[in-house]
Structures are given as structure tokens and as C-alpha cells.
All heavy atoms as TSV, in Angstrom:
chain	resi	resn	atom	element	x	y	z
A	1	MET	N	N	-128.237	115.730	128.944
A	1	MET	CA	C	-127.382	115.430	127.838
A	1	MET	C	C	-126.019	115.031	128.228
A	1	MET	O	O	-125.370	114.226	127.563
A	1	MET	CB	C	-127.386	116.624	126.969
A	1	MET	CG	C	-126.599	116.525	125.676
A	1	MET	SD	S	-127.575	115.380	124.570
A	1	MET	CE	C	-126.825	115.895	123.007
A	2	CYS	N	N	-125.589	115.530	129.327
A	2	CYS	CA	C	-124.153	115.332	129.821
A	2	CYS	C	C	-124.115	113.751	130.183
A	2	CYS	O	O	-123.049	113.191	129.909
A	2	CYS	CB	C	-123.866	116.149	130.889
A	2	CYS	SG	S	-122.131	116.180	131.248
A	3	GLY	N	N	-125.031	113.222	130.813
A	3	GLY	CA	C	-125.054	111.817	131.168
A	3	GLY	C	C	-124.982	110.914	129.968
A	3	GLY	O	O	-124.373	109.936	129.998
A	4	ALA	N	N	-125.773	111.241	128.978
A	4	ALA	CA	C	-125.755	110.492	127.673
A	4	ALA	C	C	-124.403	110.499	127.057
A	4	ALA	O	O	-123.905	109.479	126.584
A	4	ALA	CB	C	-126.907	111.002	126.747
A	5	MET	N	N	-123.648	111.629	127.150
A	5	MET	CA	C	-122.402	111.693	126.460
A	5	MET	C	C	-121.378	110.901	127.340
A	5	MET	O	O	-120.484	110.286	126.735
A	5	MET	CB	C	-121.886	113.191	126.387
A	5	MET	CG	C	-120.555	113.412	125.720
A	5	MET	SD	S	-120.519	112.765	123.987
A	5	MET	CE	C	-121.533	113.891	123.158
A	6	MET	N	N	-121.566	110.938	128.618
A	6	MET	CA	C	-120.624	110.092	129.405
A	6	MET	C	C	-120.882	108.674	129.120
A	6	MET	O	O	-119.908	107.863	129.051
A	6	MET	CB	C	-120.834	110.437	130.932
A	6	MET	CG	C	-120.357	111.842	131.287
A	6	MET	SD	S	-120.598	112.218	133.031
A	6	MET	CE	C	-119.654	110.995	133.858
A	7	ALA	N	N	-122.040	108.240	129.018
A	7	ALA	CA	C	-122.409	106.868	128.647
A	7	ALA	C	C	-121.758	106.425	127.290
A	7	ALA	O	O	-121.277	105.362	127.126
A	7	ALA	CB	C	-123.824	106.664	128.696
A	8	LEU	N	N	-121.875	107.351	126.317
A	8	LEU	CA	C	-121.335	107.083	125.032
A	8	LEU	C	C	-119.844	106.902	125.077
A	8	LEU	O	O	-119.235	105.973	124.430
A	8	LEU	CB	C	-121.779	108.158	124.082
A	8	LEU	CG	C	-121.502	107.938	122.568
A	8	LEU	CD1	C	-122.111	106.731	122.142
A	8	LEU	CD2	C	-121.920	109.193	121.772
A	9	HIS	N	N	-119.212	107.776	125.860
A	9	HIS	CA	C	-117.733	107.736	125.956
A	9	HIS	C	C	-117.375	106.453	126.665
A	9	HIS	O	O	-116.331	105.807	126.217
A	9	HIS	CB	C	-117.225	108.900	126.714
A	9	HIS	CG	C	-117.055	110.146	125.993
A	9	HIS	ND1	N	-115.911	110.809	125.862
A	9	HIS	CD2	C	-117.909	110.760	125.159
A	9	HIS	CE1	C	-116.057	111.871	125.063
A	9	HIS	NE2	N	-117.243	111.856	124.610
A	10	SER	N	N	-118.189	106.013	127.620
A	10	SER	CA	C	-117.846	104.691	128.279
A	10	SER	C	C	-118.065	103.556	127.318
A	10	SER	O	O	-117.118	102.654	127.252
A	10	SER	CB	C	-118.812	104.553	129.487
A	10	SER	OG	O	-118.591	103.354	130.102
A	11	VAL	N	N	-119.068	103.496	126.476
A	11	VAL	CA	C	-119.225	102.435	125.550
A	11	VAL	C	C	-118.067	102.349	124.604
A	11	VAL	O	O	-117.556	101.357	124.200
A	11	VAL	CB	C	-120.562	102.608	124.788
A	11	VAL	CG1	C	-120.738	101.683	123.681
A	11	VAL	CG2	C	-121.717	102.236	125.827
A	12	TRP	N	N	-117.659	103.555	124.080
A	12	TRP	CA	C	-116.507	103.668	123.126
A	12	TRP	C	C	-115.338	103.241	123.786
A	12	TRP	O	O	-114.494	102.424	123.118
A	12	TRP	CB	C	-116.397	105.029	122.537
A	12	TRP	CG	C	-117.340	105.485	121.639
A	12	TRP	CD1	C	-118.256	104.701	120.888
A	12	TRP	CD2	C	-117.658	106.817	121.144
A	12	TRP	NE1	N	-119.029	105.426	120.072
A	12	TRP	CE2	C	-118.675	106.817	120.238
A	12	TRP	CE3	C	-117.078	108.031	121.467
A	12	TRP	CZ2	C	-119.122	107.955	119.524
A	12	TRP	CZ3	C	-117.526	109.157	120.831
A	12	TRP	CH2	C	-118.530	109.076	119.916
A	13	GLY	N	N	-115.072	103.501	125.049
A	13	GLY	CA	C	-113.893	103.053	125.731
A	13	GLY	C	C	-113.807	101.563	125.846
A	13	GLY	O	O	-112.721	100.944	125.650
A	14	TYR	N	N	-114.924	101.056	126.301
A	14	TYR	CA	C	-114.913	99.520	126.469
A	14	TYR	C	C	-114.829	98.827	125.159
A	14	TYR	O	O	-114.192	97.771	125.092
A	14	TYR	CB	C	-116.196	99.156	127.299
A	14	TYR	CG	C	-116.036	99.372	128.780
A	14	TYR	CD1	C	-116.815	100.301	129.408
A	14	TYR	CD2	C	-115.183	98.617	129.539
A	14	TYR	CE1	C	-116.755	100.539	130.789
A	14	TYR	CE2	C	-114.910	98.835	130.912
A	14	TYR	CZ	C	-115.845	99.848	131.452
A	14	TYR	OH	O	-115.735	100.045	132.767
A	15	THR	N	N	-115.430	99.308	124.177
A	15	THR	CA	C	-115.331	98.747	122.794
A	15	THR	C	C	-113.881	98.790	122.329
A	15	THR	O	O	-113.390	97.768	121.803
A	15	THR	CB	C	-116.253	99.446	121.849
A	15	THR	OG1	O	-117.561	99.365	122.370
A	15	THR	CG2	C	-116.156	98.804	120.396
A	16	GLY	N	N	-113.250	99.897	122.440
A	16	GLY	CA	C	-111.847	99.997	122.091
A	16	GLY	C	C	-110.952	99.057	122.886
A	16	GLY	O	O	-109.963	98.502	122.399
A	17	GLY	N	N	-111.176	98.951	124.154
A	17	GLY	CA	C	-110.464	98.049	125.009
A	17	GLY	C	C	-110.670	96.616	124.688
A	17	GLY	O	O	-109.787	95.740	124.837
A	18	PHE	N	N	-111.777	96.257	124.029
A	18	PHE	CA	C	-112.042	94.926	123.510
A	18	PHE	C	C	-111.370	94.621	122.190
A	18	PHE	O	O	-110.696	93.670	121.883
A	18	PHE	CB	C	-113.530	94.678	123.426
A	18	PHE	CG	C	-113.842	93.306	122.959
A	18	PHE	CD1	C	-113.677	92.166	123.718
A	18	PHE	CD2	C	-114.345	93.228	121.628
A	18	PHE	CE1	C	-113.977	90.934	123.123
A	18	PHE	CE2	C	-114.664	91.947	121.082
A	18	PHE	CZ	C	-114.503	90.806	121.817
A	19	ILE	N	N	-111.551	95.681	121.299
A	19	ILE	CA	C	-111.163	95.460	119.927
A	19	ILE	C	C	-109.626	95.683	119.752
A	19	ILE	O	O	-108.970	95.030	118.912
A	19	ILE	CB	C	-111.888	96.346	118.961
A	19	ILE	CG1	C	-113.318	95.957	118.928
A	19	ILE	CG2	C	-111.311	96.363	117.518
A	19	ILE	CD1	C	-114.214	96.893	118.134
A	20	GLY	N	N	-109.039	96.548	120.610
A	20	GLY	CA	C	-107.630	96.880	120.449
A	20	GLY	C	C	-106.632	95.699	120.501
A	20	GLY	O	O	-105.815	95.523	119.600
A	21	PRO	N	N	-106.778	94.842	121.520
A	21	PRO	CA	C	-105.864	93.706	121.563
A	21	PRO	C	C	-106.100	92.669	120.388
A	21	PRO	O	O	-105.127	91.978	119.985
A	21	PRO	CB	C	-106.252	92.989	122.965
A	21	PRO	CG	C	-106.752	94.153	123.765
A	21	PRO	CD	C	-107.494	95.045	122.827
A	22	ILE	N	N	-107.330	92.589	119.954
A	22	ILE	CA	C	-107.646	91.745	118.796
A	22	ILE	C	C	-106.885	92.283	117.588
A	22	ILE	O	O	-106.269	91.542	116.795
A	22	ILE	CB	C	-109.181	91.616	118.604
A	22	ILE	CG1	C	-109.765	90.900	119.724
A	22	ILE	CG2	C	-109.429	90.883	117.310
A	22	ILE	CD1	C	-111.304	90.899	119.662
A	23	GLY	N	N	-106.915	93.619	117.381
A	23	GLY	CA	C	-106.244	94.207	116.280
A	23	GLY	C	C	-104.707	94.039	116.349
A	23	GLY	O	O	-104.036	93.717	115.301
A	24	VAL	N	N	-104.132	94.133	117.583
A	24	VAL	CA	C	-102.753	93.949	117.660
A	24	VAL	C	C	-102.393	92.469	117.392
A	24	VAL	O	O	-101.355	92.187	116.720
A	24	VAL	CB	C	-102.310	94.273	119.229
A	24	VAL	CG1	C	-100.881	93.801	119.420
A	24	VAL	CG2	C	-102.444	95.731	119.469
A	25	GLY	N	N	-103.204	91.546	117.852
A	25	GLY	CA	C	-103.022	90.151	117.471
A	25	GLY	C	C	-103.012	89.776	116.073
A	25	GLY	O	O	-102.128	89.175	115.505
A	26	PHE	N	N	-103.978	90.491	115.332
A	26	PHE	CA	C	-103.973	90.226	113.857
A	26	PHE	C	C	-102.787	90.847	113.198
A	26	PHE	O	O	-102.255	90.210	112.327
A	26	PHE	CB	C	-105.257	91.009	113.293
A	26	PHE	CG	C	-106.499	90.174	113.447
A	26	PHE	CD1	C	-107.682	90.810	113.830
A	26	PHE	CD2	C	-106.545	88.786	113.162
A	26	PHE	CE1	C	-108.856	90.088	113.939
A	26	PHE	CE2	C	-107.679	88.067	113.310
A	26	PHE	CZ	C	-108.869	88.656	113.689
A	27	VAL	N	N	-102.300	92.069	113.597
A	27	VAL	CA	C	-101.130	92.557	112.956
A	27	VAL	C	C	-99.944	91.647	113.313
A	27	VAL	O	O	-99.100	91.458	112.354
A	27	VAL	CB	C	-100.924	94.015	113.477
A	27	VAL	CG1	C	-99.599	94.647	113.025
A	27	VAL	CG2	C	-102.076	94.913	113.055
A	28	LEU	N	N	-99.752	91.209	114.444
A	28	LEU	CA	C	-98.626	90.386	114.877
A	28	LEU	C	C	-98.648	89.122	114.070
A	28	LEU	O	O	-97.630	88.593	113.620
A	28	LEU	CB	C	-98.606	90.113	116.329
A	28	LEU	CG	C	-98.301	91.216	117.204
A	28	LEU	CD1	C	-98.359	90.823	118.719
A	28	LEU	CD2	C	-96.799	91.740	116.923
A	29	ASP	N	N	-99.857	88.518	113.858
A	29	ASP	CA	C	-99.974	87.218	113.093
A	29	ASP	C	C	-99.755	87.521	111.546
A	29	ASP	O	O	-99.182	86.689	110.863
A	29	ASP	CB	C	-101.305	86.701	113.259
A	29	ASP	CG	C	-101.519	85.924	114.538
A	29	ASP	OD1	O	-100.393	85.610	115.262
A	29	ASP	OD2	O	-102.587	85.750	114.943
A	30	PHE	N	N	-100.174	88.690	111.160
A	30	PHE	CA	C	-100.002	88.971	109.691
A	30	PHE	C	C	-98.529	89.227	109.217
A	30	PHE	O	O	-98.055	88.807	108.307
A	30	PHE	CB	C	-100.917	90.151	109.307
A	30	PHE	CG	C	-100.842	90.561	107.885
A	30	PHE	CD1	C	-101.479	89.784	106.970
A	30	PHE	CD2	C	-100.231	91.716	107.408
A	30	PHE	CE1	C	-101.421	90.093	105.674
A	30	PHE	CE2	C	-100.153	92.097	106.094
A	30	PHE	CZ	C	-100.817	91.256	105.180
A	31	VAL	N	N	-97.746	90.034	110.092
A	31	VAL	CA	C	-96.449	90.379	109.788
A	31	VAL	C	C	-95.448	89.234	110.112
A	31	VAL	O	O	-95.007	88.485	109.245
A	31	VAL	CB	C	-96.102	91.764	110.407
A	31	VAL	CG1	C	-94.548	92.078	110.030
A	31	VAL	CG2	C	-97.005	92.833	109.969
A	32	GLU	N	N	-95.128	89.220	111.390
A	32	GLU	CA	C	-94.326	88.166	111.955
A	32	GLU	C	C	-94.376	88.322	113.471
A	32	GLU	O	O	-94.409	89.414	113.919
A	32	GLU	CB	C	-92.860	88.134	111.305
A	32	GLU	CG	C	-92.216	89.401	111.709
A	32	GLU	CD	C	-90.797	89.439	111.033
A	32	GLU	OE1	O	-90.706	89.147	109.831
A	32	GLU	OE2	O	-89.904	89.842	111.713
A	33	ARG	N	N	-94.152	87.244	114.130
A	33	ARG	CA	C	-94.313	87.378	115.636
A	33	ARG	C	C	-93.069	87.890	116.373
A	33	ARG	O	O	-93.128	88.624	117.259
A	33	ARG	CB	C	-94.683	86.056	116.252
A	33	ARG	CG	C	-96.075	85.658	116.048
A	33	ARG	CD	C	-96.359	84.353	116.756
A	33	ARG	NE	N	-97.801	84.098	116.475
A	33	ARG	CZ	C	-98.738	83.991	117.468
A	33	ARG	NH1	N	-98.349	84.212	118.643
A	33	ARG	NH2	N	-99.936	83.790	117.116
A	34	ASP	N	N	-91.944	87.663	115.863
A	34	ASP	CA	C	-90.633	87.889	116.651
A	34	ASP	C	C	-90.045	89.201	116.231
A	34	ASP	O	O	-89.066	89.623	116.936
A	34	ASP	CB	C	-89.727	86.702	116.552
A	34	ASP	CG	C	-90.267	85.457	117.090
A	34	ASP	OD1	O	-91.114	85.559	118.061
A	34	ASP	OD2	O	-89.841	84.341	116.538
A	35	GLY	N	N	-90.372	89.795	115.174
A	35	GLY	CA	C	-89.638	90.968	114.696
A	35	GLY	C	C	-90.105	92.312	115.363
A	35	GLY	O	O	-91.195	92.384	115.863
A	36	GLY	N	N	-89.178	93.186	115.426
A	36	GLY	CA	C	-89.502	94.432	115.938
A	36	GLY	C	C	-90.513	95.187	114.989
A	36	GLY	O	O	-91.300	96.096	115.511
A	37	LEU	N	N	-90.421	94.968	113.761
A	37	LEU	CA	C	-91.323	95.592	112.835
A	37	LEU	C	C	-92.797	95.278	113.060
A	37	LEU	O	O	-93.600	96.156	113.146
A	37	LEU	CB	C	-90.957	95.176	111.350
A	37	LEU	CG	C	-91.962	95.676	110.297
A	37	LEU	CD1	C	-91.774	97.218	110.194
A	37	LEU	CD2	C	-91.577	94.993	108.908
A	38	ALA	N	N	-93.009	93.983	113.427
A	38	ALA	CA	C	-94.446	93.590	113.790
A	38	ALA	C	C	-94.908	94.360	115.014
A	38	ALA	O	O	-96.034	94.888	114.988
A	38	ALA	CB	C	-94.416	92.093	114.089
A	39	TRP	N	N	-94.120	94.475	116.066
A	39	TRP	CA	C	-94.601	95.166	117.245
A	39	TRP	C	C	-94.756	96.727	116.934
A	39	TRP	O	O	-95.685	97.318	117.399
A	39	TRP	CB	C	-93.615	95.041	118.387
A	39	TRP	CG	C	-93.744	93.604	119.019
A	39	TRP	CD1	C	-93.087	92.550	118.880
A	39	TRP	CD2	C	-94.914	93.265	119.958
A	39	TRP	NE1	N	-93.633	91.473	119.531
A	39	TRP	CE2	C	-94.644	91.956	120.291
A	39	TRP	CE3	C	-95.960	93.964	120.487
A	39	TRP	CZ2	C	-95.531	91.312	121.127
A	39	TRP	CZ3	C	-96.715	93.316	121.379
A	39	TRP	CH2	C	-96.607	91.996	121.726
A	40	GLY	N	N	-93.913	97.249	116.194
A	40	GLY	CA	C	-94.010	98.649	115.748
A	40	GLY	C	C	-95.253	98.901	114.995
A	40	GLY	O	O	-95.960	99.938	115.241
A	41	LEU	N	N	-95.597	98.008	114.005
A	41	LEU	CA	C	-96.795	98.149	113.329
A	41	LEU	C	C	-98.077	97.941	114.226
A	41	LEU	O	O	-99.099	98.565	114.074
A	41	LEU	CB	C	-96.898	97.217	112.123
A	41	LEU	CG	C	-95.946	97.494	111.007
A	41	LEU	CD1	C	-95.944	96.447	109.903
A	41	LEU	CD2	C	-96.232	98.855	110.367
A	42	ALA	N	N	-97.964	96.987	115.150
A	42	ALA	CA	C	-99.101	96.692	116.018
A	42	ALA	C	C	-99.457	97.820	116.926
A	42	ALA	O	O	-100.562	98.323	117.084
A	42	ALA	CB	C	-98.824	95.460	116.912
A	43	ILE	N	N	-98.325	98.461	117.508
A	43	ILE	CA	C	-98.619	99.659	118.404
A	43	ILE	C	C	-98.860	100.865	117.470
A	43	ILE	O	O	-99.709	101.671	117.944
A	43	ILE	CB	C	-97.388	99.901	119.265
A	43	ILE	CG1	C	-97.082	98.626	120.139
A	43	ILE	CG2	C	-97.490	101.110	120.127
A	43	ILE	CD1	C	-98.136	98.217	121.007
A	44	GLY	N	N	-98.368	100.889	116.361
A	44	GLY	CA	C	-98.653	102.070	115.454
A	44	GLY	C	C	-100.118	102.045	115.030
A	44	GLY	O	O	-100.673	103.199	114.930
A	45	HIS	N	N	-100.688	100.972	114.808
A	45	HIS	CA	C	-102.112	100.906	114.515
A	45	HIS	C	C	-103.054	101.410	115.590
A	45	HIS	O	O	-104.060	102.069	115.371
A	45	HIS	CB	C	-102.547	99.502	113.982
A	45	HIS	CG	C	-103.509	98.800	114.884
A	45	HIS	ND1	N	-103.014	98.008	115.927
A	45	HIS	CD2	C	-104.856	98.654	114.934
A	45	HIS	CE1	C	-104.048	97.536	116.552
A	45	HIS	NE2	N	-105.124	97.886	116.008
A	46	LEU	N	N	-102.634	101.222	116.861
A	46	LEU	CA	C	-103.401	101.687	117.989
A	46	LEU	C	C	-103.198	103.237	118.071
A	46	LEU	O	O	-104.213	103.971	118.357
A	46	LEU	CB	C	-102.861	101.085	119.307
A	46	LEU	CG	C	-103.147	99.593	119.531
A	46	LEU	CD1	C	-102.515	99.153	120.785
A	46	LEU	CD2	C	-104.681	99.357	119.494
A	47	ALA	N	N	-102.054	103.779	117.744
A	47	ALA	CA	C	-101.903	105.234	117.791
A	47	ALA	C	C	-102.623	105.817	116.673
A	47	ALA	O	O	-103.259	106.856	116.955
A	47	ALA	CB	C	-100.395	105.508	117.510
A	48	ARG	N	N	-102.797	105.266	115.517
A	48	ARG	CA	C	-103.595	105.837	114.425
A	48	ARG	C	C	-105.025	105.846	114.786
A	48	ARG	O	O	-105.756	106.810	114.405
A	48	ARG	CB	C	-103.346	105.053	113.118
A	48	ARG	CG	C	-102.021	105.444	112.397
A	48	ARG	CD	C	-101.817	104.695	111.164
A	48	ARG	NE	N	-101.403	103.373	111.653
A	48	ARG	CZ	C	-101.481	102.235	110.941
A	48	ARG	NH1	N	-101.988	102.363	109.671
A	48	ARG	NH2	N	-101.084	101.142	111.367
A	49	ILE	N	N	-105.535	104.780	115.401
A	49	ILE	CA	C	-106.961	104.707	115.804
A	49	ILE	C	C	-107.206	105.722	116.859
A	49	ILE	O	O	-108.201	106.419	116.818
A	49	ILE	CB	C	-107.290	103.271	116.193
A	49	ILE	CG1	C	-107.296	102.310	114.971
A	49	ILE	CG2	C	-108.609	103.295	116.942
A	49	ILE	CD1	C	-107.421	100.849	115.389
A	50	GLY	N	N	-106.332	105.813	117.823
A	50	GLY	CA	C	-106.563	106.910	118.809
A	50	GLY	C	C	-106.427	108.367	118.266
A	50	GLY	O	O	-107.337	109.173	118.692
A	51	LEU	N	N	-105.588	108.617	117.368
A	51	LEU	CA	C	-105.595	109.859	116.705
A	51	LEU	C	C	-106.845	110.235	115.910
A	51	LEU	O	O	-107.358	111.194	115.911
A	51	LEU	CB	C	-104.354	109.950	115.798
A	51	LEU	CG	C	-104.128	111.307	115.163
A	51	LEU	CD1	C	-103.975	112.407	116.284
A	51	LEU	CD2	C	-102.901	111.286	114.301
A	52	ALA	N	N	-107.367	109.151	115.134
A	52	ALA	CA	C	-108.527	109.300	114.434
A	52	ALA	C	C	-109.754	109.588	115.316
A	52	ALA	O	O	-110.614	110.364	115.055
A	52	ALA	CB	C	-108.831	108.020	113.622
A	53	GLY	N	N	-109.775	108.884	116.463
A	53	GLY	CA	C	-110.867	109.152	117.484
A	53	GLY	C	C	-110.778	110.539	117.996
A	53	GLY	O	O	-111.792	111.258	118.229
A	54	LEU	N	N	-109.605	111.052	118.323
A	54	LEU	CA	C	-109.457	112.531	118.765
A	54	LEU	C	C	-109.856	113.475	117.714
A	54	LEU	O	O	-110.648	114.392	118.036
A	54	LEU	CB	C	-107.926	112.755	119.053
A	54	LEU	CG	C	-107.624	114.129	119.403
A	54	LEU	CD1	C	-108.359	114.526	120.785
A	54	LEU	CD2	C	-106.211	114.381	119.623
A	55	ILE	N	N	-109.575	113.172	116.414
A	55	ILE	CA	C	-110.030	114.089	115.410
A	55	ILE	C	C	-111.522	114.055	115.241
A	55	ILE	O	O	-112.219	115.132	115.099
A	55	ILE	CB	C	-109.273	113.700	114.017
A	55	ILE	CG1	C	-107.916	114.005	114.121
A	55	ILE	CG2	C	-110.042	114.420	112.901
A	55	ILE	CD1	C	-107.006	113.473	112.960
A	56	VAL	N	N	-112.192	112.881	115.342
A	56	VAL	CA	C	-113.633	112.762	115.321
A	56	VAL	C	C	-114.222	113.559	116.430
A	56	VAL	O	O	-115.297	114.275	116.165
A	56	VAL	CB	C	-113.996	111.278	115.192
A	56	VAL	CG1	C	-115.552	111.222	115.379
A	56	VAL	CG2	C	-113.679	110.724	113.783
A	57	ILE	N	N	-113.734	113.336	117.614
A	57	ILE	CA	C	-114.384	114.015	118.725
A	57	ILE	C	C	-114.311	115.492	118.643
A	57	ILE	O	O	-115.173	116.275	119.000
A	57	ILE	CB	C	-113.787	113.462	120.106
A	57	ILE	CG1	C	-114.205	112.048	120.308
A	57	ILE	CG2	C	-114.158	114.403	121.296
A	57	ILE	CD1	C	-113.561	111.349	121.438
A	58	ARG	N	N	-113.099	115.982	118.220
A	58	ARG	CA	C	-112.856	117.435	118.079
A	58	ARG	C	C	-113.839	117.976	116.969
A	58	ARG	O	O	-114.278	119.114	117.078
A	58	ARG	CB	C	-111.432	117.773	117.530
A	58	ARG	CG	C	-110.446	117.527	118.700
A	58	ARG	CD	C	-110.593	118.586	119.692
A	58	ARG	NE	N	-109.523	118.493	120.613
A	58	ARG	CZ	C	-109.266	119.181	121.705
A	58	ARG	NH1	N	-110.134	120.282	121.805
A	58	ARG	NH2	N	-108.375	119.004	122.484
A	59	ARG	N	N	-114.119	117.227	115.907
A	59	ARG	CA	C	-114.948	117.757	114.851
A	59	ARG	C	C	-116.447	117.668	115.320
A	59	ARG	O	O	-117.258	118.549	114.832
A	59	ARG	CB	C	-114.799	116.874	113.549
A	59	ARG	CG	C	-113.446	117.043	112.976
A	59	ARG	CD	C	-113.582	117.332	111.528
A	59	ARG	NE	N	-112.225	117.437	111.003
A	59	ARG	CZ	C	-112.090	118.126	109.768
A	59	ARG	NH1	N	-113.118	118.454	109.169
A	59	ARG	NH2	N	-110.872	118.215	109.368
A	60	LEU	N	N	-116.830	116.800	116.154
A	60	LEU	CA	C	-118.209	116.649	116.546
A	60	LEU	C	C	-118.548	117.637	117.657
A	60	LEU	O	O	-119.717	117.950	117.977
A	60	LEU	CB	C	-118.512	115.235	116.886
A	60	LEU	CG	C	-118.523	114.261	115.890
A	60	LEU	CD1	C	-118.867	112.875	116.324
A	60	LEU	CD2	C	-119.539	114.614	114.751
A	61	SER	N	N	-117.499	118.052	118.513
A	61	SER	CA	C	-117.798	118.873	119.648
A	61	SER	C	C	-118.042	120.325	119.225
A	61	SER	O	O	-117.288	120.723	118.376
A	61	SER	CB	C	-116.732	118.701	120.695
A	61	SER	OG	O	-115.537	119.344	120.163
A	62	PRO	N	N	-118.970	121.001	119.800
A	62	PRO	CA	C	-119.204	122.326	119.452
A	62	PRO	C	C	-118.012	123.148	119.995
A	62	PRO	O	O	-117.378	122.912	120.968
A	62	PRO	CB	C	-120.527	122.758	120.192
A	62	PRO	CG	C	-120.624	121.749	121.287
A	62	PRO	CD	C	-119.925	120.436	120.704
A	63	LEU	N	N	-117.836	124.338	119.292
A	63	LEU	CA	C	-116.726	125.200	119.724
A	63	LEU	C	C	-117.157	125.964	121.004
A	63	LEU	O	O	-118.326	126.405	121.113
A	63	LEU	CB	C	-116.478	126.258	118.617
A	63	LEU	CG	C	-115.830	125.713	117.285
A	63	LEU	CD1	C	-115.706	126.824	116.287
A	63	LEU	CD2	C	-114.487	125.147	117.588
A	64	GLN	N	N	-116.264	126.034	121.897
A	64	GLN	CA	C	-116.494	126.715	123.169
A	64	GLN	C	C	-115.928	128.042	123.150
A	64	GLN	O	O	-114.767	128.208	122.737
A	64	GLN	CB	C	-115.876	125.989	124.387
A	64	GLN	CG	C	-116.587	124.640	124.666
A	64	GLN	CD	C	-116.044	124.022	125.971
A	64	GLN	OE1	O	-115.169	124.555	126.575
A	64	GLN	NE2	N	-116.642	122.886	126.310
A	65	THR	N	N	-116.761	129.027	123.508
A	65	THR	CA	C	-116.309	130.427	123.581
A	65	THR	C	C	-116.315	130.731	125.024
A	65	THR	O	O	-116.902	129.973	125.917
A	65	THR	CB	C	-117.194	131.453	122.865
A	65	THR	OG1	O	-118.495	131.367	123.331
A	65	THR	CG2	C	-117.236	131.069	121.276
A	66	SER	N	N	-115.778	131.873	125.391
A	66	SER	CA	C	-115.863	132.340	126.790
A	66	SER	C	C	-117.220	132.470	127.331
A	66	SER	O	O	-117.570	132.267	128.470
A	66	SER	CB	C	-114.995	133.506	127.063
A	66	SER	OG	O	-115.511	134.585	126.195
A	67	GLU	N	N	-118.080	132.972	126.379
A	67	GLU	CA	C	-119.519	133.174	126.769
A	67	GLU	C	C	-120.226	131.746	127.150
A	67	GLU	O	O	-120.871	131.626	128.093
A	67	GLU	CB	C	-120.330	133.871	125.737
A	67	GLU	CG	C	-119.807	135.289	125.533
A	67	GLU	CD	C	-120.443	135.861	124.238
A	67	GLU	OE1	O	-121.378	135.145	123.726
A	67	GLU	OE2	O	-120.158	136.940	123.916
A	68	ASN	N	N	-119.982	130.727	126.315
A	68	ASN	CA	C	-120.566	129.452	126.530
A	68	ASN	C	C	-119.984	128.835	127.849
A	68	ASN	O	O	-120.698	128.266	128.579
A	68	ASN	CB	C	-120.295	128.537	125.351
A	68	ASN	CG	C	-121.031	128.877	124.138
A	68	ASN	OD1	O	-121.956	129.641	124.191
A	68	ASN	ND2	N	-120.517	128.358	122.989
A	69	SER	N	N	-118.701	128.979	128.179
A	69	SER	CA	C	-118.123	128.489	129.308
A	69	SER	C	C	-118.720	129.137	130.562
A	69	SER	O	O	-118.973	128.534	131.542
A	69	SER	CB	C	-116.604	128.676	129.289
A	69	SER	OG	O	-116.045	127.981	128.257
A	70	ALA	N	N	-118.962	130.492	130.451
A	70	ALA	CA	C	-119.527	131.226	131.608
A	70	ALA	C	C	-120.979	130.746	131.826
A	70	ALA	O	O	-121.384	130.595	133.028
A	70	ALA	CB	C	-119.407	132.710	131.417
A	71	ASP	N	N	-121.766	130.482	130.806
A	71	ASP	CA	C	-123.043	129.992	130.924
A	71	ASP	C	C	-123.066	128.602	131.580
A	71	ASP	O	O	-124.029	128.357	132.398
A	71	ASP	CB	C	-123.698	129.932	129.537
A	71	ASP	CG	C	-124.050	131.316	128.942
A	71	ASP	OD1	O	-124.057	132.310	129.833
A	71	ASP	OD2	O	-124.273	131.505	127.728
A	72	ARG	N	N	-122.196	127.785	131.293
A	72	ARG	CA	C	-122.154	126.469	131.824
A	72	ARG	C	C	-121.884	126.526	133.300
A	72	ARG	O	O	-122.428	125.713	134.105
A	72	ARG	CB	C	-121.115	125.551	131.181
A	72	ARG	CG	C	-121.516	125.118	129.792
A	72	ARG	CD	C	-120.479	124.236	129.148
A	72	ARG	NE	N	-120.901	123.768	127.801
A	72	ARG	CZ	C	-120.238	123.036	127.086
A	72	ARG	NH1	N	-119.084	122.512	127.566
A	72	ARG	NH2	N	-120.553	122.739	125.912
A	73	LEU	N	N	-121.053	127.449	133.746
A	73	LEU	CA	C	-120.676	127.575	135.049
A	73	LEU	C	C	-121.791	128.174	135.996
A	73	LEU	O	O	-121.976	127.725	137.141
A	73	LEU	CB	C	-119.423	128.407	135.325
A	73	LEU	CG	C	-118.061	127.809	134.763
A	73	LEU	CD1	C	-117.019	128.794	134.918
A	73	LEU	CD2	C	-117.787	126.493	135.461
A	74	THR	N	N	-122.484	128.999	135.410
A	74	THR	CA	C	-123.669	129.671	136.226
A	74	THR	C	C	-124.925	128.969	136.115
A	74	THR	O	O	-125.778	129.176	136.877
A	74	THR	CB	C	-123.820	131.141	135.696
A	74	THR	OG1	O	-124.157	131.150	134.337
A	74	THR	CG2	C	-122.550	131.904	135.970
A	75	GLY	N	N	-125.068	128.011	135.151
A	75	GLY	CA	C	-126.436	127.587	135.193
A	75	GLY	C	C	-126.917	126.646	134.353
A	75	GLY	O	O	-127.954	126.133	134.320
């Protein structure tokens, strides 16, 4: 299961690396190219997507207790 999760994280990472610059370009084209507001919104959209991803991962991951951590280490 651990290998499958690592593969999934890799796919998500490469997908985000592909889609992120496209999203920044769309925001820059939509607002205006030379203004500081455009760059702030472009970088801000990446921050919101990253924060949303963190929230989703936290919600989907099981809670770890000290007993679960000890079981993982021993076996």
C-alpha cells in the first residue's frame, strides 16, 4: 500500500507541476500583464490550491496514535 501511495503522490505532483504554470498564465492574461495585482493573484491562486491539497490530504489520512506508530516501526 505504501508504494501505491507514493505513486499517487508522484502523479499528483507532476500534474500540479504541469497545470500550475498554465493557471498562472491564465490569471496573468485575464487581469493584466504588467501590474502587481496580476502577479499577486497568480501566485495567490497557487497558494490556495496548495492549501486545499493539504486540507484534502489531512482529511483523507487516518489519524495516527502512538500505538499505530509503534506498530509501524516494529512490523
